[in-house]
DRENTOR-157015 format. One record per residue (C-alpha): residue number from 1; residue in three letters; x, y, z. Coordinates in Angstrom, 1 decimal, always signed. Example, Ala and Ser with C-alpha at 12.3 -4.5 7.8 and 13.67 -1.06 7.14 Angstrom:
residues 2
ATOM/resi/resn/x/y/z
ATOM/1/ALA/+12.3/-4.5/+7.8
ATOM/2/SER/+13.7/-1.1/+7.1
end
This chain:
residues 456
ATOM/resi/resn/x/y/z
ATOM/1/MET/-0.2/+0.1/-0.1
ATOM/2/SER/+1.2/+3.5/-0.9
ATOM/3/ASP/+1.9/+5.9/+1.9
ATOM/4/ARG/-1.2/+6.9/+3.5
ATOM/5/SER/-0.2/+10.3/+4.5
ATOM/6/GLU/+0.4/+11.1/+1.0
ATOM/7/LEU/-2.8/+9.8/-0.2
ATOM/8/PHE/-5.0/+11.9/+2.5
ATOM/9/ARG/-2.8/+15.0/+1.7
ATOM/10/ARG/-3.8/+14.7/-1.8
ATOM/11/ALA/-7.4/+14.2/-0.7
ATOM/12/ALA/-7.1/+17.7/+1.2
ATOM/13/GLU/-5.4/+19.2/-2.0
ATOM/14/ILE/-8.3/+18.2/-4.1
ATOM/15/ALA/-10.8/+19.3/-1.8
ATOM/16/ALA/-9.3/+22.7/-1.1
ATOM/17/ALA/-8.6/+23.2/-4.9
ATOM/18/PHE/-12.2/+23.0/-5.6
ATOM/19/ARG/-13.3/+25.2/-2.7
ATOM/20/ALA/-10.9/+27.9/-4.1
ATOM/21/SER/-12.4/+27.6/-7.5
ATOM/22/ALA/-16.1/+27.9/-6.3
ATOM/23/ALA/-16.2/+31.6/-6.5
ATOM/24/ASP/-14.9/+31.8/-10.2
ATOM/25/ARG/-16.5/+28.6/-11.7
ATOM/26/PRO/-19.8/+28.5/-13.3
ATOM/27/VAL/-22.2/+27.9/-10.5
ATOM/28/GLY/-24.3/+25.4/-12.2
ATOM/29/ARG/-23.8/+23.5/-15.6
ATOM/30/SER/-26.2/+21.8/-18.0
ATOM/31/PRO/-25.5/+18.0/-16.9
ATOM/32/ASP/-23.6/+16.1/-19.5
ATOM/33/LEU/-24.9/+12.9/-18.0
ATOM/34/GLN/-23.5/+11.1/-21.0
ATOM/35/GLY/-20.0/+12.4/-20.4
ATOM/36/LEU/-20.2/+11.7/-16.5
ATOM/37/ARG/-21.5/+8.0/-17.1
ATOM/38/ALA/-18.4/+7.3/-19.6
ATOM/39/GLY/-16.1/+8.4/-16.8
ATOM/40/LEU/-17.8/+6.7/-14.0
ATOM/41/HIS/-19.5/+3.8/-15.7
ATOM/42/VAL/-16.4/+1.8/-16.3
ATOM/43/GLU/-16.1/-1.9/-16.2
ATOM/44/LEU/-15.9/-3.6/-12.8
ATOM/45/PRO/-12.4/-3.8/-11.9
ATOM/46/GLU/-10.9/-7.4/-11.6
ATOM/47/ARG/-7.9/-6.3/-9.4
ATOM/48/ARG/-7.0/-4.0/-6.8
ATOM/49/SER/-5.6/-0.4/-7.6
ATOM/50/GLU/-3.4/+1.9/-5.7
ATOM/51/PRO/-5.7/+4.3/-3.7
ATOM/52/VAL/-4.2/+7.4/-5.0
ATOM/53/GLU/-4.9/+6.3/-8.6
ATOM/54/VAL/-8.4/+5.7/-7.7
ATOM/55/LEU/-8.6/+9.0/-6.1
ATOM/56/GLU/-7.3/+11.0/-8.9
ATOM/57/ALA/-9.5/+8.9/-11.4
ATOM/58/LEU/-12.5/+9.9/-9.2
ATOM/59/ALA/-11.9/+13.4/-9.1
ATOM/60/LYS/-11.0/+13.7/-12.8
ATOM/61/ALA/-14.3/+11.9/-13.6
ATOM/62/ALA/-16.6/+13.5/-11.2
ATOM/63/ASP/-15.3/+17.2/-11.8
ATOM/64/PRO/-17.6/+18.0/-14.7
ATOM/65/GLY/-20.6/+17.2/-12.7
ATOM/66/LEU/-19.8/+18.9/-9.6
ATOM/67/VAL/-22.1/+22.1/-8.7
ATOM/68/ALA/-20.7/+24.9/-6.7
ATOM/69/THR/-23.2/+24.6/-4.2
ATOM/70/VAL/-20.4/+25.6/-1.7
ATOM/71/GLY/-19.9/+29.0/-3.3
ATOM/72/PRO/-21.2/+32.4/-2.6
ATOM/73/ARG/-23.6/+32.6/-5.5
ATOM/74/TYR/-25.6/+29.4/-5.2
ATOM/75/PHE/-29.2/+30.5/-4.4
ATOM/76/GLY/-31.2/+27.6/-5.6
ATOM/77/PHE/-32.2/+25.8/-2.2
ATOM/78/VAL/-31.9/+26.8/+1.3
ATOM/79/VAL/-28.3/+25.2/+1.7
ATOM/80/GLY/-25.4/+26.6/+3.0
ATOM/81/GLY/-21.8/+26.3/+1.9
ATOM/82/ALA/-19.6/+24.3/+4.8
ATOM/83/LEU/-17.6/+26.4/+6.8
ATOM/84/ASP/-13.7/+25.9/+6.7
ATOM/85/ALA/-13.3/+24.5/+10.3
ATOM/86/ALA/-16.4/+22.4/+10.0
ATOM/87/THR/-15.2/+20.9/+6.7
ATOM/88/ALA/-11.9/+20.1/+8.1
ATOM/89/ALA/-13.5/+18.5/+11.1
ATOM/90/ASP/-15.7/+16.4/+8.9
ATOM/91/MET/-12.5/+15.5/+7.0
ATOM/92/VAL/-10.7/+14.3/+10.3
ATOM/93/ALA/-13.8/+12.6/+11.5
ATOM/94/ALA/-13.8/+10.3/+8.2
ATOM/95/GLY/-10.2/+9.6/+8.9
ATOM/96/TRP/-11.3/+8.6/+12.4
ATOM/97/ASP/-14.1/+6.4/+11.0
ATOM/98/GLN/-15.9/+6.6/+14.4
ATOM/99/ASN/-19.7/+5.5/+14.8
ATOM/100/GLY/-21.5/+8.0/+16.9
ATOM/101/PHE/-23.9/+5.4/+18.3
ATOM/102/SER/-22.8/+5.0/+21.7
ATOM/103/PRO/-19.8/+5.6/+24.2
ATOM/104/ALA/-18.6/+2.0/+23.9
ATOM/105/LEU/-18.0/+2.9/+19.7
ATOM/106/SER/-16.6/+6.5/+20.5
ATOM/107/PRO/-16.6/+8.2/+23.8
ATOM/108/ALA/-15.3/+11.4/+22.0
ATOM/109/ALA/-18.2/+11.3/+19.3
ATOM/110/MET/-20.6/+11.0/+22.1
ATOM/111/VAL/-19.2/+14.0/+24.3
ATOM/112/ALA/-18.8/+16.0/+21.0
ATOM/113/GLU/-22.3/+15.7/+20.4
ATOM/114/GLU/-23.4/+16.7/+24.2
ATOM/115/ALA/-21.1/+19.6/+24.1
ATOM/116/ALA/-22.4/+20.8/+20.7
ATOM/117/GLY/-25.9/+20.2/+21.5
ATOM/118/THR/-25.5/+22.2/+24.6
ATOM/119/TRP/-24.4/+25.1/+22.6
ATOM/120/LEU/-27.0/+24.7/+19.9
ATOM/121/LYS/-29.9/+24.9/+22.7
ATOM/122/LYS/-28.3/+28.0/+24.0
ATOM/123/LEU/-28.0/+29.5/+20.4
ATOM/124/LEU/-31.6/+29.0/+19.4
ATOM/125/GLY/-33.1/+29.8/+22.9
ATOM/126/LEU/-34.5/+26.3/+23.5
ATOM/127/PRO/-34.7/+24.9/+26.9
ATOM/128/ALA/-31.3/+23.6/+28.4
ATOM/129/THR/-32.9/+20.4/+29.6
ATOM/130/ALA/-34.2/+19.3/+26.2
ATOM/131/SER/-32.6/+16.4/+24.4
ATOM/132/VAL/-30.7/+16.4/+21.2
ATOM/133/GLY/-30.5/+13.9/+18.5
ATOM/134/PHE/-27.9/+14.4/+15.6
ATOM/135/ALA/-30.0/+13.4/+12.8
ATOM/136/THR/-29.4/+13.3/+8.7
ATOM/137/GLY/-31.6/+16.5/+8.5
ATOM/138/THR/-34.9/+17.9/+9.2
ATOM/139/GLN/-36.9/+15.1/+7.5
ATOM/140/GLN/-35.5/+12.4/+9.9
ATOM/141/ALA/-35.9/+14.9/+12.7
ATOM/142/ASN/-39.6/+15.6/+11.9
ATOM/143/THR/-40.2/+11.8/+11.8
ATOM/144/ILE/-38.5/+11.3/+15.1
ATOM/145/LEU/-40.1/+14.1/+16.8
ATOM/146/LEU/-43.7/+13.4/+15.5
ATOM/147/ALA/-43.0/+9.7/+16.6
ATOM/148/ALA/-42.7/+11.2/+19.8
ATOM/149/ALA/-45.5/+13.3/+19.7
ATOM/150/ARG/-47.9/+10.4/+18.4
ATOM/151/GLN/-46.6/+8.3/+21.2
ATOM/152/GLN/-47.5/+11.0/+24.0
ATOM/153/VAL/-50.9/+12.1/+22.9
ATOM/154/LEU/-52.0/+8.6/+22.7
ATOM/155/ALA/-50.5/+7.7/+25.9
ATOM/156/ASP/-52.5/+10.5/+27.4
ATOM/157/ARG/-55.5/+8.5/+26.2
ATOM/158/ARG/-54.3/+5.4/+27.5
ATOM/159/TRP/-53.0/+3.7/+24.5
ATOM/160/ASP/-49.6/+2.6/+23.9
ATOM/161/VAL/-48.6/+2.7/+20.4
ATOM/162/GLY/-45.2/+1.2/+20.8
ATOM/163/GLU/-47.0/-2.1/+21.9
ATOM/164/ASN/-50.2/-2.0/+20.4
ATOM/165/GLY/-49.6/+0.0/+17.2
ATOM/166/LEU/-52.4/+2.2/+15.5
ATOM/167/ARG/-55.0/-0.4/+14.7
ATOM/168/GLY/-57.9/+0.2/+17.1
ATOM/169/ALA/-55.8/+3.5/+18.6
ATOM/170/PRO/-57.8/+6.7/+19.2
ATOM/171/PRO/-57.8/+9.0/+16.3
ATOM/172/VAL/-55.1/+11.5/+15.9
ATOM/173/ARG/-55.6/+14.8/+14.0
ATOM/174/VAL/-52.8/+17.1/+13.2
ATOM/175/LEU/-53.2/+21.1/+13.1
ATOM/176/ALA/-51.0/+22.5/+10.5
ATOM/177/GLY/-50.9/+25.4/+8.1
ATOM/178/THR/-51.7/+25.0/+4.5
ATOM/179/GLU/-48.3/+26.0/+3.8
ATOM/180/ARG/-46.4/+23.5/+6.0
ATOM/181/HIS/-43.3/+21.8/+4.4
ATOM/182/ALA/-44.0/+18.6/+2.6
ATOM/183/THR/-41.7/+16.8/+4.9
ATOM/184/ILE/-44.5/+17.0/+7.6
ATOM/185/ASP/-47.0/+15.0/+5.5
ATOM/186/ARG/-44.3/+12.4/+4.4
ATOM/187/SER/-43.4/+11.9/+8.1
ATOM/188/LEU/-47.3/+11.4/+9.0
ATOM/189/ARG/-47.3/+9.0/+6.0
ATOM/190/LEU/-44.3/+6.9/+7.4
ATOM/191/LEU/-45.9/+7.1/+11.0
ATOM/192/GLY/-49.0/+5.5/+9.9
ATOM/193/ILE/-51.0/+8.8/+10.9
ATOM/194/GLY/-51.8/+9.6/+7.4
ATOM/195/THR/-52.2/+13.1/+5.6
ATOM/196/THR/-55.9/+12.6/+6.0
ATOM/197/ALA/-55.3/+13.5/+9.9
ATOM/198/VAL/-54.3/+17.0/+8.8
ATOM/199/GLU/-56.6/+19.8/+9.5
ATOM/200/GLU/-55.4/+22.6/+7.2
ATOM/201/VAL/-55.2/+26.0/+8.9
ATOM/202/PRO/-55.4/+29.1/+6.5
ATOM/203/THR/-52.2/+31.1/+6.6
ATOM/204/ASP/-51.8/+34.9/+6.1
ATOM/205/GLY/-50.6/+36.9/+3.2
ATOM/206/ASN/-46.9/+36.0/+3.5
ATOM/207/GLY/-47.5/+32.4/+4.6
ATOM/208/ALA/-47.8/+32.1/+8.5
ATOM/209/VAL/-50.4/+30.4/+9.9
ATOM/210/GLN/-53.5/+32.4/+11.2
ATOM/211/GLU/-53.4/+32.6/+15.0
ATOM/212/ALA/-56.9/+33.0/+15.8
ATOM/213/GLU/-58.1/+30.3/+13.6
ATOM/214/ILE/-55.6/+27.9/+15.0
ATOM/215/LEU/-56.7/+28.7/+18.6
ATOM/216/GLU/-60.1/+28.4/+17.7
ATOM/217/ARG/-59.2/+24.7/+16.1
ATOM/218/LEU/-57.6/+24.0/+19.8
ATOM/219/ARG/-60.7/+24.9/+21.5
ATOM/220/SER/-62.8/+22.6/+19.4
ATOM/221/ASN/-62.8/+18.7/+19.8
ATOM/222/PRO/-60.7/+19.1/+23.1
ATOM/223/SER/-61.0/+15.0/+23.5
ATOM/224/VAL/-59.3/+14.3/+20.4
ATOM/225/ALA/-55.6/+13.6/+20.5
ATOM/226/THR/-54.1/+16.6/+18.7
ATOM/227/ILE/-50.6/+17.4/+17.4
ATOM/228/VAL/-49.8/+21.0/+16.5
ATOM/229/CYS/-47.3/+21.7/+13.8
ATOM/230/LEU/-45.9/+25.2/+13.6
ATOM/231/GLN/-43.3/+26.3/+11.1
ATOM/232/ALA/-40.3/+28.6/+11.7
ATOM/233/GLY/-39.2/+29.4/+8.1
ATOM/234/ASN/-41.9/+29.1/+5.4
ATOM/235/VAL/-39.7/+27.5/+2.7
ATOM/236/ASN/-41.0/+30.1/+0.0
ATOM/237/THR/-41.4/+33.5/+1.8
ATOM/238/GLY/-39.2/+32.7/+5.2
ATOM/239/ALA/-42.5/+33.5/+7.1
ATOM/240/ILE/-42.7/+32.1/+10.9
ATOM/241/ASP/-45.7/+31.2/+12.4
ATOM/242/PRO/-46.8/+32.9/+15.6
ATOM/243/MET/-46.0/+30.8/+18.5
ATOM/244/ARG/-46.2/+32.1/+22.2
ATOM/245/ARG/-50.1/+32.2/+22.5
ATOM/246/ILE/-50.4/+28.9/+20.4
ATOM/247/CYS/-48.0/+27.1/+22.5
ATOM/248/GLU/-49.6/+28.4/+25.7
ATOM/249/ALA/-53.0/+27.3/+24.7
ATOM/250/ALA/-51.6/+23.9/+23.4
ATOM/251/LYS/-50.3/+23.3/+27.1
ATOM/252/ALA/-53.6/+24.1/+28.4
ATOM/253/ALA/-55.4/+21.4/+26.2
ATOM/254/LYS/-52.5/+18.8/+26.8
ATOM/255/THR/-51.6/+19.0/+23.1
ATOM/256/TRP/-48.0/+18.5/+21.6
ATOM/257/VAL/-46.6/+21.6/+19.6
ATOM/258/HIS/-43.9/+20.4/+17.0
ATOM/259/VAL/-41.7/+23.4/+15.4
ATOM/260/ASP/-40.6/+22.6/+12.0
ATOM/261/GLY/-37.4/+24.9/+12.1
ATOM/262/ALA/-35.2/+23.6/+9.5
ATOM/263/PHE/-33.6/+27.3/+8.7
ATOM/264/GLY/-35.9/+29.7/+10.5
ATOM/265/LEU/-35.2/+28.3/+13.9
ATOM/266/TRP/-31.8/+30.1/+13.6
ATOM/267/ALA/-33.5/+33.5/+13.8
ATOM/268/GLY/-33.5/+32.7/+17.7
ATOM/269/ALA/-29.6/+33.0/+17.6
ATOM/270/SER/-29.9/+36.6/+16.3
ATOM/271/PRO/-30.5/+39.4/+18.6
ATOM/272/GLN/-32.2/+41.4/+15.5
ATOM/273/LEU/-34.3/+38.7/+14.5
ATOM/274/LYS/-35.2/+36.6/+17.7
ATOM/275/HIS/-38.4/+38.4/+18.2
ATOM/276/LEU/-39.8/+36.6/+15.3
ATOM/277/VAL/-39.7/+33.3/+17.3
ATOM/278/ASP/-41.2/+34.6/+20.5
ATOM/279/GLY/-42.5/+31.7/+22.5
ATOM/280/VAL/-40.6/+29.0/+20.7
ATOM/281/GLU/-39.2/+27.7/+23.9
ATOM/282/LEU/-42.6/+26.7/+25.1
ATOM/283/ALA/-43.1/+24.0/+22.3
ATOM/284/ASP/-42.6/+20.3/+23.0
ATOM/285/SER/-40.0/+19.5/+20.0
ATOM/286/TRP/-38.1/+21.1/+17.4
ATOM/287/SER/-36.3/+20.4/+14.2
ATOM/288/CYS/-33.5/+22.0/+12.4
ATOM/289/ASP/-30.7/+21.5/+10.0
ATOM/290/GLY/-27.3/+22.3/+10.6
ATOM/291/HIS/-26.4/+22.1/+6.6
ATOM/292/LYS/-28.4/+24.9/+6.1
ATOM/293/TRP/-27.7/+28.1/+7.9
ATOM/294/LEU/-25.0/+26.8/+10.5
ATOM/295/ASN/-23.1/+26.0/+7.3
ATOM/296/VAL/-21.8/+22.6/+8.2
ATOM/297/PRO/-21.3/+19.8/+5.9
ATOM/298/TYR/-23.9/+17.3/+4.6
ATOM/299/ASP/-25.9/+15.4/+6.3
ATOM/300/SER/-26.4/+17.3/+9.4
ATOM/301/GLY/-29.8/+17.7/+11.4
ATOM/302/TYR/-31.0/+18.3/+14.9
ATOM/303/ALA/-33.8/+16.8/+16.8
ATOM/304/PHE/-34.5/+18.5/+19.9
ATOM/305/CYS/-37.3/+17.5/+22.4
ATOM/306/ALA/-38.4/+19.0/+25.7
ATOM/307/HIS/-39.4/+15.6/+27.1
ATOM/308/PRO/-36.0/+13.5/+26.8
ATOM/309/GLN/-37.6/+10.2/+28.1
ATOM/310/ILE/-40.3/+10.5/+25.6
ATOM/311/HIS/-38.0/+10.9/+22.8
ATOM/312/SER/-35.8/+8.0/+23.8
ATOM/313/ASN/-38.8/+5.8/+24.4
ATOM/314/ALA/-40.1/+6.7/+20.9
ATOM/315/VAL/-37.2/+5.7/+18.7
ATOM/316/GLY/-34.8/+3.9/+21.0
ATOM/317/TYR/-34.1/+0.1/+21.4
ATOM/318/ASN/-32.3/-2.3/+23.0
ATOM/319/ALA/-30.7/-5.8/+22.4
ATOM/320/ALA/-28.9/-8.4/+24.3
ATOM/321/TYR/-25.4/-7.4/+22.9
ATOM/322/LEU/-25.8/-3.7/+23.8
ATOM/323/VAL/-26.3/-4.2/+27.6
ATOM/324/GLY/-23.3/-3.1/+29.3
ATOM/325/ALA/-22.2/-1.3/+26.1
ATOM/326/GLY/-21.6/+2.0/+27.8
ATOM/327/GLY/-24.9/+3.2/+29.5
ATOM/328/ALA/-27.1/+6.1/+28.1
ATOM/329/THR/-26.6/+6.6/+24.3
ATOM/330/LEU/-27.2/+9.3/+21.9
ATOM/331/GLY/-28.2/+6.7/+19.4
ATOM/332/ASP/-31.4/+6.5/+21.3
ATOM/333/LEU/-32.6/+9.8/+19.7
ATOM/334/VAL/-32.2/+9.1/+16.3
ATOM/335/LEU/-33.1/+6.4/+14.1
ATOM/336/ASP/-29.7/+4.9/+12.7
ATOM/337/SER/-27.3/+3.0/+14.7
ATOM/338/SER/-24.3/+2.8/+12.7
ATOM/339/ARG/-23.7/+6.6/+11.6
ATOM/340/ARG/-21.0/+8.9/+11.2
ATOM/341/ALA/-19.8/+11.2/+14.3
ATOM/342/ARG/-21.9/+14.4/+13.1
ATOM/343/GLY/-21.2/+16.2/+16.2
ATOM/344/PHE/-17.5/+17.0/+15.3
ATOM/345/SER/-18.5/+19.4/+12.5
ATOM/346/THR/-21.2/+20.9/+14.5
ATOM/347/TRP/-18.6/+21.5/+17.2
ATOM/348/ALA/-16.1/+23.0/+15.0
ATOM/349/ALA/-18.3/+25.4/+13.4
ATOM/350/ILE/-19.7/+26.9/+16.3
ATOM/351/GLN/-16.0/+27.2/+17.7
ATOM/352/GLU/-15.1/+28.9/+14.6
ATOM/353/LEU/-17.7/+31.5/+14.3
ATOM/354/GLY/-18.8/+31.8/+18.0
ATOM/355/ARG/-22.1/+33.3/+19.4
ATOM/356/PHE/-21.6/+36.7/+17.6
ATOM/357/GLY/-20.2/+35.5/+14.4
ATOM/358/ILE/-23.4/+33.1/+14.0
ATOM/359/ALA/-25.6/+36.2/+14.8
ATOM/360/ASP/-23.8/+38.2/+12.3
ATOM/361/MET/-24.0/+35.3/+9.2
ATOM/362/ILE/-27.7/+35.1/+10.0
ATOM/363/GLU/-28.4/+38.7/+10.0
ATOM/364/ARG/-26.1/+39.4/+7.2
ATOM/365/SER/-27.9/+36.8/+4.9
ATOM/366/CYS/-31.3/+38.5/+5.7
ATOM/367/ALA/-29.7/+41.8/+4.8
ATOM/368/LEU/-28.5/+40.5/+1.5
ATOM/369/ALA/-31.6/+38.9/+0.7
ATOM/370/ARG/-33.4/+42.4/+1.3
ATOM/371/ARG/-30.7/+43.9/-0.9
ATOM/372/PHE/-31.6/+41.3/-3.4
ATOM/373/ALA/-35.2/+42.2/-3.5
ATOM/374/ALA/-34.6/+45.9/-3.6
ATOM/375/THR/-32.2/+45.8/-6.7
ATOM/376/LEU/-34.3/+43.4/-8.6
ATOM/377/GLY/-37.5/+45.4/-8.0
ATOM/378/GLU/-35.7/+48.7/-9.0
ATOM/379/GLY/-35.0/+46.8/-12.2
ATOM/380/GLY/-38.5/+46.0/-13.1
ATOM/381/ALA/-38.8/+42.4/-11.2
ATOM/382/GLU/-42.0/+41.8/-9.0
ATOM/383/ILE/-41.1/+40.8/-5.4
ATOM/384/HIS/-44.1/+38.4/-4.3
ATOM/385/ASN/-43.3/+38.6/-0.5
ATOM/386/GLU/-42.3/+40.5/+2.6
ATOM/387/VAL/-38.5/+39.6/+3.0
ATOM/388/VAL/-38.5/+38.6/+6.6
ATOM/389/LEU/-35.7/+36.3/+6.5
ATOM/390/ASN/-33.5/+35.2/+3.8
ATOM/391/GLN/-36.1/+34.2/+0.9
ATOM/392/VAL/-37.2/+36.2/-1.8
ATOM/393/LEU/-39.9/+35.3/-4.3
ATOM/394/VAL/-39.4/+37.1/-7.7
ATOM/395/GLY/-41.6/+37.2/-11.0
ATOM/396/PHE/-41.2/+38.6/-14.4
ATOM/397/GLY/-44.9/+38.8/-15.5
ATOM/398/SER/-46.1/+35.5/-16.8
ATOM/399/ASP/-45.4/+32.3/-15.7
ATOM/400/ALA/-43.7/+31.5/-19.0
ATOM/401/ARG/-41.6/+34.4/-19.0
ATOM/402/THR/-40.3/+33.8/-15.2
ATOM/403/GLU/-39.5/+30.3/-16.3
ATOM/404/ALA/-37.4/+31.3/-19.3
ATOM/405/VAL/-35.7/+33.6/-17.0
ATOM/406/ILE/-34.8/+30.6/-14.6
ATOM/407/LYS/-33.6/+28.5/-17.4
ATOM/408/GLY/-31.6/+31.5/-18.7
ATOM/409/VAL/-29.8/+32.4/-15.6
ATOM/410/GLN/-28.9/+28.7/-14.9
ATOM/411/GLU/-27.2/+28.4/-18.2
ATOM/412/GLU/-25.5/+31.8/-17.9
ATOM/413/GLY/-23.8/+30.6/-14.8
ATOM/414/THR/-23.2/+33.7/-12.6
ATOM/415/CYS/-25.2/+32.3/-10.2
ATOM/416/TRP/-27.9/+29.4/-9.8
ATOM/417/LEU/-31.4/+29.8/-8.6
ATOM/418/GLY/-34.6/+27.6/-8.9
ATOM/419/GLY/-38.2/+28.1/-9.4
ATOM/420/THR/-41.3/+27.4/-7.3
ATOM/421/THR/-45.0/+27.7/-7.5
ATOM/422/TRP/-46.4/+29.9/-5.0
ATOM/423/ARG/-50.3/+30.7/-4.8
ATOM/424/GLY/-50.7/+29.7/-8.3
ATOM/425/LYS/-47.8/+31.4/-9.6
ATOM/426/ARG/-44.6/+30.4/-11.1
ATOM/427/LEU/-41.8/+32.4/-9.3
ATOM/428/ILE/-38.1/+32.5/-8.9
ATOM/429/ARG/-36.9/+31.5/-5.4
ATOM/430/ILE/-33.6/+33.1/-4.0
ATOM/431/SER/-32.4/+31.7/-0.8
ATOM/432/VAL/-29.3/+33.5/+0.7
ATOM/433/SER/-27.9/+31.0/+3.3
ATOM/434/ASN/-23.9/+31.0/+2.5
ATOM/435/TRP/-21.5/+32.2/+5.0
ATOM/436/SER/-19.3/+33.5/+2.1
ATOM/437/THR/-21.8/+35.4/+0.2
ATOM/438/THR/-21.2/+39.3/-0.1
ATOM/439/GLU/-22.8/+42.4/-1.4
ATOM/440/GLU/-20.8/+42.1/-4.3
ATOM/441/ASP/-22.1/+38.7/-5.0
ATOM/442/VAL/-25.6/+39.9/-5.0
ATOM/443/ASP/-25.2/+42.7/-7.1
ATOM/444/ARG/-23.5/+40.6/-9.7
ATOM/445/SER/-26.1/+38.1/-9.7
ATOM/446/ALA/-29.0/+40.6/-9.5
ATOM/447/SER/-27.2/+42.2/-12.4
ATOM/448/ALA/-27.2/+39.0/-14.5
ATOM/449/ILE/-30.8/+38.1/-13.5
ATOM/450/LEU/-32.1/+41.5/-15.1
ATOM/451/GLN/-29.7/+41.0/-18.1
ATOM/452/VAL/-31.3/+37.8/-18.8
ATOM/453/ALA/-34.7/+39.1/-18.3
ATOM/454/ARG/-34.0/+41.9/-20.7
ATOM/455/THR/-33.1/+39.6/-23.6
ATOM/456/LEU/-36.2/+37.8/-23.5
end
């Protein structure tokens, strides 16, 4: 075998070179799938190869299909670009090859998650006693936490769903806004609750749930097992549902409140924005992504629960071979047993930025989103939402013209953005989430968007 240190050094060089080029290379490109397949769909090798040769071949074959999502002008989805310290920590964690399931497998991985989880709760304004599971992302976190909610609201009605399942169980209703994220419905399908259990609550002009309406729903049918799903960060507009009065009313009604906070929960880390999530600490559970606004590598999400025992009872398990394997385990808070040690990169990201740096990153993204909206609006575009966080909805008249602008911008390459349909209209959705995005990047991107629109 060749020298391992040289192999890993070369891997770091390839990664660093890509990161250094991200700001200058075309952000997106039309996928040449035929070319990619020619480079990657090679014959199954019969014999072993030198690791460094394998690495070089992979880097060369994959490069034409890499998208600069890590760069400062990628606005297509609500994703960040991993911070330098977080990226390096993830690379080291891969080298350590630690399993984050239990202290028997990796005491360091467990304690890193404990420490990072404590910091996350302080940053987001969540109860210090809440449990924290390091999940793959908000989809998994939503499923975990709605499983905990399902278990508790049925237990309150003397039904053990873990033992008896859902056949014959009391009905469960879910109060959620009409503009909830689709992952909520997916979790309800996976958990056997089903989407017909959802009682949709109307939303206001910017996509936040109407408080009076949800309070009225809480007063109706008090005997029915109920889960309330609130949203911190409408995926189109960035709007945040009102929380304090809803959470207070839910507590009085013995109703579980879950907050889908994939990116909007990070408003709590900002002195300027935390009023938007006033009362969030009164909920029962919260989901959030790290690979969005904290800018850590994929895949990284967090499942917080105000009731740690309910959390672990809902998704944890035991087996004979685990007895005596190291006591309490953070693996009881997520769905995967064999998993990478996600806590190291989160720990490193928070260490790199600190509380003030994280607040600045969140506030700067929102300011840049407002700059995007103002510049495009002055250039003749239509802004379709109140820019409360980092999301901007943009239109150029007809659906067909807007779709043509999207396609033209993606092909032009200065930036990358995607489309969405909001309230029956096809729009451009701009998400500003990357720590490295500057005013110059926004101005350059807005100019490119307006230029494409002018050519149509």
